[in-house]
The first five atom37 places (N, CA, C, CB, O) and aatype in JSON, in Angstrom:
{
  "aatype": [20, 20, 20, 20, 20, 20, 20, 20, 20, 20, 20, 20, 20, 20, 20, 20, 20, 20, 20, 20, 20, 20, 20, 20, 20, 20, 20, 20, 20, 20, 20, 20, 20, 20, 20, 20, 20, 20, 20, 20, 20, 20, 20, 20, 20, 20, 20, 20, 20, 20, 20, 20, 20, 20, 20, 20, 20, 20, 20, 20, 20, 20, 20, 20, 20, 20, 20, 20, 20, 20, 20, 20, 20, 20, 20, 20, 20, 20, 20, 20, 20, 20, 20, 20, 20, 20, 20, 20, 20, 20, 20, 20, 20, 20, 20, 20, 20, 20, 20, 20, 20, 20, 20, 20, 20, 20, 20, 20, 20, 20, 20, 20, 20, 20, 20, 20, 20, 20, 20, 20],
  "atom_mask": [
    [1, 1, 1, 1, 1],
    [1, 1, 1, 1, 1],
    [1, 1, 1, 1, 1],
    [1, 1, 1, 1, 1],
    [1, 1, 1, 1, 1],
    [1, 1, 1, 1, 1],
    [1, 1, 1, 1, 1],
    [1, 1, 1, 1, 1],
    [1, 1, 1, 1, 1],
    [1, 1, 1, 1, 1],
    [1, 1, 1, 1, 1],
    [1, 1, 1, 1, 1],
    [1, 1, 1, 1, 1],
    [1, 1, 1, 1, 1],
    [1, 1, 1, 1, 1],
    [1, 1, 1, 1, 1],
    [1, 1, 1, 1, 1],
    [1, 1, 1, 1, 1],
    [1, 1, 1, 1, 1],
    [1, 1, 1, 1, 1],
    [1, 1, 1, 1, 1],
    [1, 1, 1, 1, 1],
    [1, 1, 1, 1, 1],
    [1, 1, 1, 1, 1],
    [1, 1, 1, 1, 1],
    [1, 1, 1, 1, 1],
    [1, 1, 1, 1, 1],
    [1, 1, 1, 1, 1],
    [1, 1, 1, 1, 1],
    [1, 1, 1, 1, 1],
    [1, 1, 1, 1, 1],
    [1, 1, 1, 1, 1],
    [1, 1, 1, 1, 1],
    [1, 1, 1, 1, 1],
    [1, 1, 1, 1, 1],
    [1, 1, 1, 1, 1],
    [1, 1, 1, 1, 1],
    [1, 1, 1, 1, 1],
    [1, 1, 1, 1, 1],
    [1, 1, 1, 1, 1],
    [1, 1, 1, 1, 1],
    [1, 1, 1, 1, 1],
    [1, 1, 1, 1, 1],
    [1, 1, 1, 1, 1],
    [1, 1, 1, 1, 1],
    [1, 1, 1, 1, 1],
    [1, 1, 1, 1, 1],
    [1, 1, 1, 1, 1],
    [1, 1, 1, 1, 1],
    [1, 1, 1, 1, 1],
    [1, 1, 1, 1, 1],
    [1, 1, 1, 1, 1],
    [1, 1, 1, 1, 1],
    [1, 1, 1, 1, 1],
    [1, 1, 1, 1, 1],
    [1, 1, 1, 1, 1],
    [1, 1, 1, 1, 1],
    [1, 1, 1, 1, 1],
    [1, 1, 1, 1, 1],
    [1, 1, 1, 1, 1],
    [1, 1, 1, 1, 1],
    [1, 1, 1, 1, 1],
    [1, 1, 1, 1, 1],
    [1, 1, 1, 1, 1],
    [1, 1, 1, 1, 1],
    [1, 1, 1, 1, 1],
    [1, 1, 1, 1, 1],
    [1, 1, 1, 1, 1],
    [1, 1, 1, 1, 1],
    [1, 1, 1, 1, 1],
    [1, 1, 1, 1, 1],
    [1, 1, 1, 1, 1],
    [1, 1, 1, 1, 1],
    [1, 1, 1, 1, 1],
    [1, 1, 1, 1, 1],
    [1, 1, 1, 1, 1],
    [1, 1, 1, 1, 1],
    [1, 1, 1, 1, 1],
    [1, 1, 1, 1, 1],
    [1, 1, 1, 1, 1],
    [1, 1, 1, 1, 1],
    [1, 1, 1, 1, 1],
    [1, 1, 1, 1, 1],
    [1, 1, 1, 1, 1],
    [1, 1, 1, 1, 1],
    [1, 1, 1, 1, 1],
    [1, 1, 1, 1, 1],
    [1, 1, 1, 1, 1],
    [1, 1, 1, 1, 1],
    [1, 1, 1, 1, 1],
    [1, 1, 1, 1, 1],
    [1, 1, 1, 1, 1],
    [1, 1, 1, 1, 1],
    [1, 1, 1, 1, 1],
    [1, 1, 1, 1, 1],
    [1, 1, 1, 1, 1],
    [1, 1, 1, 1, 1],
    [1, 1, 1, 1, 1],
    [1, 1, 1, 1, 1],
    [1, 1, 1, 1, 1],
    [1, 1, 1, 1, 1],
    [1, 1, 1, 1, 1],
    [1, 1, 1, 1, 1],
    [1, 1, 1, 1, 1],
    [1, 1, 1, 1, 1],
    [1, 1, 1, 1, 1],
    [1, 1, 1, 1, 1],
    [1, 1, 1, 1, 1],
    [1, 1, 1, 1, 1],
    [1, 1, 1, 1, 1],
    [1, 1, 1, 1, 1],
    [1, 1, 1, 1, 1],
    [1, 1, 1, 1, 1],
    [1, 1, 1, 1, 1],
    [1, 1, 1, 1, 1],
    [1, 1, 1, 1, 1],
    [1, 1, 1, 1, 1],
    [1, 1, 1, 1, 1],
    [1, 1, 1, 1, 1],
    [1, 1, 1, 1, 1]
  ],
  "atom_positions": [
    [[0.85, -1.17, 0.0], [0.0, 0.0, 0.0], [0.9, 1.24, 0.0], [-0.97, 0.0, 1.22], [1.8, 1.37, 0.82]],
    [[0.63, 2.12, -0.92], [1.42, 3.33, -1.08], [0.83, 4.47, -0.23], [1.5, 3.75, -2.56], [-0.39, 4.62, -0.16]],
    [[1.7, 5.25, 0.4], [1.28, 6.39, 1.22], [0.62, 7.44, 0.34], [2.49, 7.0, 1.98], [1.04, 7.67, -0.79]],
    [[-0.4, 8.07, 0.86], [-1.13, 9.1, 0.12], [-0.55, 10.49, 0.38], [-2.6, 9.07, 0.49], [0.01, 10.76, 1.44]],
    [[-0.7, 11.36, -0.61], [-0.34, 12.76, -0.43], [-1.44, 13.41, 0.42], [-0.17, 13.51, -1.81], [-2.49, 12.81, 0.65]],
    [[-1.19, 14.62, 0.89], [-2.19, 15.32, 1.7], [-3.49, 15.53, 0.92], [-1.64, 16.68, 2.16], [-4.57, 15.35, 1.46]],
    [[-3.38, 15.91, -0.37], [-4.57, 16.12, -1.19], [-5.32, 14.8, -1.39], [-4.18, 16.72, -2.55], [-6.55, 14.78, -1.35]],
    [[-4.58, 13.73, -1.61], [-5.23, 12.43, -1.77], [-5.94, 12.01, -0.49], [-4.2, 11.36, -2.18], [-7.04, 11.44, -0.54]],
    [[-5.34, 12.28, 0.65], [-5.99, 11.97, 1.92], [-7.27, 12.78, 2.09], [-5.03, 12.25, 3.1], [-8.27, 12.26, 2.59]],
    [[-7.26, 14.04, 1.67], [-8.47, 14.87, 1.74], [-9.59, 14.25, 0.92], [-8.18, 16.3, 1.25], [-10.74, 14.19, 1.37]],
    [[-9.26, 13.8, -0.28], [-10.26, 13.19, -1.15], [-10.76, 11.87, -0.55], [-9.67, 12.95, -2.56], [-11.95, 11.58, -0.59]],
    [[-9.86, 11.1, 0.0], [-10.27, 9.83, 0.62], [-11.19, 10.09, 1.8], [-9.04, 9.03, 1.07], [-12.16, 9.34, 1.99]],
    [[-10.93, 11.12, 2.59], [-11.82, 11.45, 3.71], [-13.24, 11.68, 3.21], [-11.31, 12.71, 4.47], [-14.21, 11.22, 3.81]],
    [[-13.36, 12.39, 2.1], [-14.68, 12.65, 1.51], [-15.31, 11.35, 1.03], [-14.56, 13.66, 0.34], [-16.48, 11.1, 1.3]],
    [[-14.54, 10.53, 0.34], [-15.09, 9.27, -0.16], [-15.46, 8.32, 0.98], [-14.08, 8.59, -1.08], [-16.48, 7.64, 0.9]],
    [[-14.65, 8.28, 2.02], [-15.0, 7.45, 3.17], [-16.32, 7.91, 3.79], [-13.87, 7.49, 4.22], [-17.13, 7.08, 4.22]],
    [[-16.53, 9.21, 3.83], [-17.77, 9.74, 4.4], [-18.97, 9.5, 3.49], [-17.62, 11.23, 4.67], [-20.04, 9.12, 3.96]],
    [[-18.8, 9.72, 2.2], [-19.9, 9.57, 1.25], [-20.15, 8.11, 0.85], [-19.63, 10.4, 0.01], [-21.27, 7.74, 0.5]],
    [[-19.12, 7.31, 0.9], [-19.12, 5.9, 0.51], [-19.13, 5.7, -1.0], [-20.31, 5.21, 1.11], [-18.43, 4.82, -1.5]],
    [[-19.9, 6.46, -1.74], [-19.93, 6.42, -3.2], [-20.21, 7.82, -3.7], [-21.01, 5.4, -3.74], [-21.03, 8.53, -3.13]],
    [[-19.52, 8.24, -4.78], [-19.78, 9.59, -5.27], [-19.24, 9.77, -6.68], [-19.16, 10.62, -4.33], [-18.26, 9.14, -7.09]],
    [[-19.89, 10.65, -7.39], [-19.41, 11.12, -8.68], [-18.54, 12.35, -8.41], [-20.6, 11.44, -9.67], [-18.69, 13.0, -7.37]],
    [[-17.65, 12.67, -9.34], [-16.79, 13.85, -9.17], [-17.65, 15.09, -8.93], [-15.87, 14.06, -10.42], [-17.33, 15.9, -8.05]],
    [[-18.72, 15.24, -9.69], [-19.57, 16.43, -9.54], [-20.2, 16.54, -8.15], [-20.67, 16.41, -10.6], [-20.5, 17.64, -7.69]],
    [[-20.39, 15.39, -7.49], [-20.94, 15.4, -6.14], [-19.88, 15.76, -5.09], [-21.55, 14.05, -5.81], [-20.19, 16.34, -4.05]],
    [[-18.64, 15.42, -5.38], [-17.56, 15.71, -4.43], [-17.05, 17.14, -4.55], [-16.41, 14.75, -4.66], [-16.64, 17.74, -3.56]],
    [[-17.09, 17.69, -5.75], [-16.49, 19.01, -6.02], [-16.95, 20.11, -5.07], [-16.8, 19.41, -7.42], [-16.11, 20.88, -4.61]],
    [[-18.25, 20.24, -4.76], [-18.66, 21.3, -3.82], [-18.04, 21.18, -2.43], [-20.16, 21.3, -3.69], [-17.93, 22.17, -1.71]],
    [[-17.64, 19.98, -2.06], [-17.04, 19.78, -0.74], [-15.6, 20.3, -0.68], [-17.07, 18.3, -0.38], [-14.99, 20.36, 0.39]],
    [[-15.07, 20.66, -1.84], [-13.72, 21.21, -1.92], [-13.75, 22.69, -2.33], [-12.87, 20.41, -2.91], [-12.77, 23.21, -2.87]],
    [[-14.86, 23.36, -2.07], [-15.02, 24.77, -2.45], [-13.94, 25.65, -1.83], [-16.39, 25.27, -2.04], [-13.46, 26.59, -2.47]],
    [[-13.54, 25.35, -0.6], [-12.53, 26.15, 0.08], [-11.17, 26.06, -0.61], [-12.39, 25.71, 1.54], [-10.37, 27.0, -0.55]],
    [[-10.91, 24.94, -1.26], [-9.62, 24.76, -1.95], [-9.66, 25.32, -3.36], [-9.24, 23.29, -1.98], [-8.62, 25.49, -4.0]],
    [[-10.88, 25.6, -3.85], [-11.06, 26.17, -5.18], [-10.51, 25.26, -6.28], [-10.38, 27.52, -5.25], [-9.97, 25.73, -7.28]],
    [[-10.66, 23.96, -6.09], [-10.21, 23.02, -7.1], [-11.14, 23.04, -8.31], [-10.13, 21.6, -6.52], [-12.34, 23.26, -8.18]],
    [[-10.56, 22.81, -9.45], [-11.31, 22.66, -10.69], [-11.73, 21.2, -10.81], [-10.48, 23.12, -11.92], [-11.11, 20.32, -10.22]],
    [[-12.78, 20.95, -11.58], [-13.27, 19.59, -11.8], [-12.14, 18.66, -12.24], [-14.38, 19.59, -12.86], [-12.02, 17.55, -11.73]],
    [[-11.31, 19.13, -13.19], [-10.22, 18.28, -13.71], [-9.18, 17.95, -12.65], [-9.54, 18.98, -14.88], [-8.61, 16.86, -12.66]],
    [[-8.93, 18.87, -11.73], [-7.97, 18.63, -10.65], [-8.47, 17.48, -9.77], [-7.76, 19.92, -9.79], [-7.73, 16.54, -9.48]],
    [[-9.72, 17.58, -9.35], [-10.29, 16.53, -8.51], [-10.34, 15.2, -9.25], [-11.69, 16.94, -8.03], [-10.06, 14.15, -8.67]],
    [[-10.71, 15.24, -10.51], [-10.77, 14.03, -11.31], [-9.4, 13.36, -11.42], [-11.32, 14.35, -12.71], [-9.3, 12.14, -11.35]],
    [[-8.37, 14.14, -11.6], [-7.0, 13.61, -11.69], [-6.59, 12.96, -10.37], [-6.0, 14.73, -12.05], [-6.0, 11.87, -10.37]],
    [[-6.9, 13.6, -9.26], [-6.55, 13.04, -7.94], [-7.28, 11.72, -7.73], [-6.91, 14.04, -6.81], [-6.69, 10.76, -7.24]],
    [[-8.56, 11.67, -8.09], [-9.33, 10.43, -7.91], [-8.77, 9.33, -8.8], [-10.82, 10.67, -8.23], [-8.68, 8.18, -8.37]],
    [[-8.4, 9.66, -10.03], [-7.82, 8.64, -10.91], [-6.48, 8.15, -10.37], [-7.63, 9.2, -12.33], [-6.16, 6.97, -10.5]],
    [[-5.69, 9.04, -9.77], [-4.44, 8.62, -9.12], [-4.72, 7.67, -7.97], [-3.65, 9.85, -8.62], [-4.0, 6.68, -7.78]],
    [[-5.76, 7.96, -7.19], [-6.15, 7.08, -6.1], [-6.57, 5.71, -6.63], [-7.3, 7.7, -5.28], [-6.31, 4.68, -6.0]],
    [[-7.2, 5.72, -7.78], [-7.61, 4.45, -8.38], [-6.38, 3.66, -8.84], [-8.56, 4.7, -9.58], [-6.32, 2.44, -8.66]],
    [[-5.4, 4.33, -9.42], [-4.16, 3.67, -9.84], [-3.4, 3.09, -8.65], [-3.26, 4.66, -10.6], [-2.76, 2.05, -8.77]],
    [[-3.47, 3.76, -7.5], [-2.79, 3.29, -6.3], [-3.57, 2.17, -5.6], [-2.58, 4.45, -5.34], [-3.06, 1.56, -4.67]],
    [[-4.79, 1.91, -6.05], [-5.58, 0.82, -5.47], [-6.46, 1.21, -4.3], [-4.68, -0.25, -5.05], [-6.96, 0.34, -3.59]],
    [[-6.65, 2.5, -4.08], [-7.48, 2.97, -2.97], [-8.94, 3.13, -3.36], [-6.95, 4.28, -2.45], [-9.83, 3.07, -2.52]],
    [[-9.18, 3.34, -4.65], [-10.51, 3.67, -5.15], [-10.8, 2.8, -6.37], [-10.62, 5.18, -5.51], [-9.9, 2.44, -7.13]],
    [[-12.06, 2.48, -6.54], [-12.52, 1.81, -7.76], [-13.74, 2.58, -8.26], [-12.86, 0.28, -7.5], [-14.2, 3.52, -7.61]],
    [[-14.25, 2.19, -9.42], [-15.41, 2.9, -9.95], [-16.38, 1.96, -10.64], [-14.97, 3.99, -10.91], [-16.03, 0.85, -11.05]],
    [[-17.6, 2.45, -10.76], [-18.62, 1.83, -11.59], [-18.97, 2.82, -12.67], [-19.89, 1.4, -10.76], [-19.15, 4.01, -12.41]],
    [[-19.06, 2.34, -13.89], [-19.33, 3.23, -15.01], [-20.83, 3.3, -15.27], [-18.59, 2.75, -16.27], [-21.53, 2.29, -15.31]],
    [[-21.31, 4.52, -15.44], [-22.69, 4.79, -15.81], [-22.64, 5.68, -17.05], [-23.5, 5.47, -14.63], [-22.55, 6.9, -16.94]],
    [[-22.7, 5.08, -18.21], [-22.57, 5.85, -19.45], [-21.17, 6.42, -19.53], [-23.62, 6.98, -19.52], [-20.18, 5.68, -19.5]],
    [[-21.1, 7.73, -19.65], [-19.79, 8.4, -19.76], [-19.22, 8.84, -18.41], [-19.91, 9.61, -20.66], [-18.15, 9.43, -18.37]],
    [[-19.9, 8.56, -17.34], [-19.45, 9.04, -16.03], [-19.15, 7.87, -15.09], [-20.5, 9.96, -15.41], [-19.65, 6.76, -15.28]],
    [[-18.34, 8.14, -14.1], [-17.92, 7.12, -13.15], [-18.36, 7.47, -11.74], [-16.41, 6.93, -13.21], [-18.24, 8.61, -11.29]],
    [[-18.86, 6.46, -11.05], [-19.15, 6.61, -9.63], [-18.01, 5.94, -8.88], [-20.56, 5.98, -9.25], [-17.75, 4.75, -9.07]],
    [[-17.34, 6.69, -8.02], [-16.16, 6.19, -7.32], [-16.52, 5.75, -5.91], [-15.06, 7.27, -7.27], [-17.44, 6.29, -5.28]],
    [[-15.78, 4.76, -5.42], [-15.98, 4.28, -4.07], [-14.65, 3.77, -3.52], [-17.06, 3.15, -4.03], [-13.8, 3.29, -4.28]],
    [[-14.45, 3.89, -2.2], [-13.19, 3.44, -1.6], [-13.09, 1.91, -1.6], [-13.07, 3.97, -0.17], [-14.07, 1.21, -1.36]],
    [[-11.9, 1.43, -1.86], [-11.62, -0.01, -1.82], [-10.99, -0.37, -0.48], [-10.7, -0.42, -2.99], [-11.13, -1.49, 0.0]],
    [[-10.3, 0.59, 0.1], [-9.62, 0.39, 1.38], [-10.37, 1.18, 2.45], [-8.11, 0.83, 1.31], [-10.68, 2.36, 2.25]],
    [[-10.64, 0.55, 3.55], [-11.38, 1.24, 4.62], [-10.49, 2.28, 5.3], [-11.9, 0.22, 5.66], [-9.26, 2.2, 5.28]],
    [[-11.15, 3.22, 5.91], [-10.45, 4.26, 6.66], [-9.63, 3.63, 7.79], [-11.45, 5.29, 7.23], [-8.51, 4.05, 8.06]],
    [[-10.21, 2.62, 8.44], [-9.54, 1.95, 9.55], [-8.25, 1.26, 9.08], [-10.48, 0.93, 10.21], [-7.23, 1.33, 9.76]],
    [[-8.32, 0.59, 7.94], [-7.12, -0.07, 7.41], [-6.03, 0.95, 7.11], [-7.46, -0.88, 6.14], [-4.86, 0.72, 7.41]],
    [[-6.41, 2.08, 6.52], [-5.43, 3.11, 6.21], [-4.84, 3.68, 7.5], [-6.07, 4.24, 5.37], [-3.62, 3.86, 7.61]],
    [[-5.7, 3.97, 8.46], [-5.23, 4.51, 9.74], [-4.26, 3.55, 10.4], [-6.41, 4.81, 10.68], [-3.19, 3.95, 10.87]],
    [[-4.63, 2.28, 10.43], [-3.77, 1.29, 11.07], [-2.43, 1.17, 10.37], [-4.45, -0.05, 11.1], [-1.4, 1.03, 11.01]],
    [[-2.46, 1.23, 9.06], [-1.23, 0.99, 8.3], [-0.3, 2.2, 8.29], [-1.58, 0.61, 6.87], [0.91, 2.06, 8.45]],
    [[-0.86, 3.4, 8.12], [-0.01, 4.58, 7.96], [-0.06, 5.55, 9.11], [-0.39, 5.29, 6.72], [0.98, 5.91, 9.67]],
    [[-1.23, 5.98, 9.47], [-1.35, 7.08, 10.42], [-0.84, 6.67, 11.8], [-2.8, 7.54, 10.52], [0.07, 7.31, 12.33]],
    [[-1.41, 5.63, 12.36], [-1.01, 5.23, 13.71], [0.45, 4.77, 13.75], [-1.92, 4.13, 14.22], [1.19, 5.14, 14.65]],
    [[0.85, 3.97, 12.77], [2.24, 3.5, 12.74], [3.22, 4.67, 12.62], [2.45, 2.52, 11.58], [4.29, 4.66, 13.23]],
    [[2.85, 5.68, 11.82], [3.72, 6.85, 11.65], [3.84, 7.62, 12.97], [3.16, 7.78, 10.53], [4.94, 8.05, 13.33]],
    [[2.75, 7.79, 13.67], [2.77, 8.5, 14.95], [3.62, 7.74, 15.96], [1.34, 8.71, 15.49], [4.47, 8.31, 16.63]],
    [[3.36, 6.42, 16.06], [4.08, 5.62, 17.05], [5.57, 5.58, 16.74], [3.51, 4.18, 17.1], [6.4, 5.72, 17.64]],
    [[5.92, 5.39, 15.47], [7.35, 5.31, 15.13], [8.02, 6.69, 15.19], [7.53, 4.71, 13.73], [9.17, 6.8, 15.6]],
    [[7.3, 7.73, 14.78], [7.9, 9.06, 14.73], [7.99, 9.78, 16.05], [7.14, 9.89, 13.8], [8.89, 10.59, 16.26]],
    [[7.06, 9.49, 16.96], [7.0, 10.25, 18.2], [7.17, 9.42, 19.47], [5.71, 10.97, 18.27], [7.43, 9.96, 20.54]],
    [[7.03, 8.11, 19.34], [7.05, 7.27, 20.54], [8.02, 6.1, 20.42], [5.67, 6.75, 20.82], [7.82, 5.05, 21.04]],
    [[9.07, 6.26, 19.63], [10.14, 5.27, 19.5], [9.63, 3.86, 19.23], [10.98, 5.25, 20.75], [10.13, 2.89, 19.79]],
    [[8.62, 3.76, 18.36], [8.01, 2.46, 18.01], [7.44, 1.73, 19.22], [9.05, 1.57, 17.33], [7.38, 0.5, 19.23]],
    [[7.02, 2.46, 20.24], [6.52, 1.84, 21.46], [5.08, 2.27, 21.73], [7.41, 2.2, 22.66], [4.81, 3.44, 22.03]],
    [[4.17, 1.31, 21.61], [2.77, 1.6, 21.94], [2.62, 1.85, 23.44], [1.86, 0.44, 21.5], [1.74, 2.59, 23.87]],
    [[3.49, 1.24, 24.23], [3.5, 1.48, 25.67], [3.79, 2.95, 25.95], [4.53, 0.58, 26.38], [3.13, 3.57, 26.79]],
    [[4.78, 3.51, 25.26], [5.09, 4.93, 25.42], [3.93, 5.82, 24.98], [6.35, 5.29, 24.63], [3.68, 6.87, 25.57]],
    [[3.22, 5.39, 23.94], [2.05, 6.13, 23.47], [0.98, 6.18, 24.55], [1.5, 5.5, 22.18], [0.45, 7.24, 24.86]],
    [[0.66, 5.04, 25.11], [-0.36, 4.97, 26.16], [0.1, 5.75, 27.39], [-0.66, 3.49, 26.54], [-0.69, 6.46, 28.02]],
    [[1.37, 5.62, 27.74], [1.91, 6.34, 28.89], [1.8, 7.86, 28.68], [3.39, 5.95, 29.14], [1.49, 8.6, 29.61]],
    [[2.04, 8.3, 27.47], [1.92, 9.72, 27.15], [0.5, 10.21, 27.43], [2.3, 9.98, 25.67], [0.3, 11.23, 28.09]],
    [[-0.49, 9.46, 26.92], [-1.88, 9.86, 27.14], [-2.26, 9.81, 28.62], [-2.82, 8.97, 26.32], [-3.04, 10.63, 29.09]],
    [[-1.72, 8.85, 29.32], [-2.0, 8.76, 30.76], [-1.42, 9.97, 31.48], [-1.42, 7.44, 31.36], [-2.08, 10.56, 32.33]],
    [[-0.19, 10.35, 31.14], [0.46, 11.51, 31.78], [-0.26, 12.81, 31.45], [1.92, 11.61, 31.35], [-0.26, 13.74, 32.25]],
    [[-0.87, 12.87, 30.27], [-1.58, 14.08, 29.85], [-3.03, 14.11, 30.35], [-1.55, 14.19, 28.33], [-3.8, 15.0, 30.0]],
    [[-3.38, 13.12, 31.17], [-4.75, 12.98, 31.67], [-5.77, 12.84, 30.55], [-5.11, 14.19, 32.53], [-6.91, 13.31, 30.66]],
    [[-5.37, 12.19, 29.46], [-6.27, 11.93, 28.34], [-6.92, 10.55, 28.48], [-5.51, 12.02, 27.0], [-7.93, 10.27, 27.82]],
    [[-6.35, 9.7, 29.33], [-6.9, 8.37, 29.61], [-7.0, 8.23, 31.12], [-6.01, 7.23, 28.98], [-6.04, 8.46, 31.85]],
    [[-8.18, 7.86, 31.57], [-8.39, 7.68, 33.01], [-7.92, 6.29, 33.43], [-9.88, 7.88, 33.38], [-7.75, 5.41, 32.58]],
    [[-7.7, 6.09, 34.73], [-7.34, 4.75, 35.21], [-8.41, 3.7, 34.84], [-7.16, 4.78, 36.73], [-8.07, 2.56, 34.53]],
    [[-9.67, 4.09, 34.87], [-10.73, 3.16, 34.49], [-10.62, 2.77, 33.02], [-12.12, 3.76, 34.77], [-10.82, 1.61, 32.66]],
    [[-10.3, 3.74, 32.17], [-10.13, 3.44, 30.75], [-8.92, 2.54, 30.53], [-9.97, 4.74, 29.95], [-8.95, 1.65, 29.68]],
    [[-7.85, 2.77, 31.29], [-6.67, 1.9, 31.17], [-7.01, 0.47, 31.6], [-5.52, 2.45, 32.03], [-6.57, -0.49, 30.96]],
    [[-7.77, 0.33, 32.67], [-8.2, -1.01, 33.09], [-9.05, -1.68, 32.01], [-8.98, -0.94, 34.41], [-8.93, -2.88, 31.76]],
    [[-9.89, -0.9, 31.39], [-10.73, -1.42, 30.31], [-9.88, -1.88, 29.12], [-11.75, -0.34, 29.85], [-10.15, -2.91, 28.51]],
    [[-8.85, -1.11, 28.8], [-7.94, -1.49, 27.72], [-7.21, -2.79, 28.08], [-6.91, -0.35, 27.45], [-7.08, -3.68, 27.23]],
    [[-6.75, -2.9, 29.3], [-6.06, -4.12, 29.76], [-6.99, -5.31, 29.65], [-5.55, -3.96, 31.22], [-6.59, -6.38, 29.2]],
    [[-8.23, -5.12, 30.07], [-9.22, -6.2, 29.99], [-9.43, -6.63, 28.54], [-10.56, -5.77, 30.62], [-9.52, -7.83, 28.25]],
    [[-9.51, -5.67, 27.62], [-9.69, -5.98, 26.2], [-8.5, -6.79, 25.68], [-9.86, -4.69, 25.38], [-8.67, -7.74, 24.92]],
    [[-7.32, -6.41, 26.1], [-6.1, -7.11, 25.65], [-6.09, -8.54, 26.19], [-4.83, -6.36, 26.12], [-5.76, -9.48, 25.46]],
    [[-6.43, -8.69, 27.44], [-6.42, -10.01, 28.06], [-7.49, -10.92, 27.46], [-6.63, -9.89, 29.57], [-7.28, -12.13, 27.35]],
    [[-8.61, -10.37, 27.07], [-9.69, -11.17, 26.48], [-9.46, -11.47, 25.02], [-11.0, -10.46, 26.65], [-10.1, -12.37, 24.47]],
    [[-8.57, -10.74, 24.39], [-8.33, -10.88, 22.95], [-6.85, -11.1, 22.7], [-8.84, -9.64, 22.18], [-6.19, -10.21, 22.17]],
    [[-6.31, -12.25, 23.07], [-4.85, -12.45, 22.94], [-4.37, -12.49, 21.5], [-4.45, -13.74, 23.63], [-3.18, -12.65, 21.25]]
  ]
}
């Protein structure tokens, strides 16, 4: 699986939310970026070449849909990048960080431990 550019990630976020969409349906969601139809179409076709998106053809137009779930992408790139880049490849250090920042309560930590023990 190839890492996505920031623009490709933006498009994937939209597709993950919509589940299926034509370029014309996605374009208004990028109004702030002022993208042209062809720009968005090129990005979506690049995503298709990378294996993230597929399409169904309806006449001359294509309806695009994600092939890879958001969770799979997060697990493969986002979380691994954070853990390796900021926590020395240690999930323990990641959890410890959140505990020190009061982002995880002791009850939540116990719940996480229970989940781990029940799901070896």
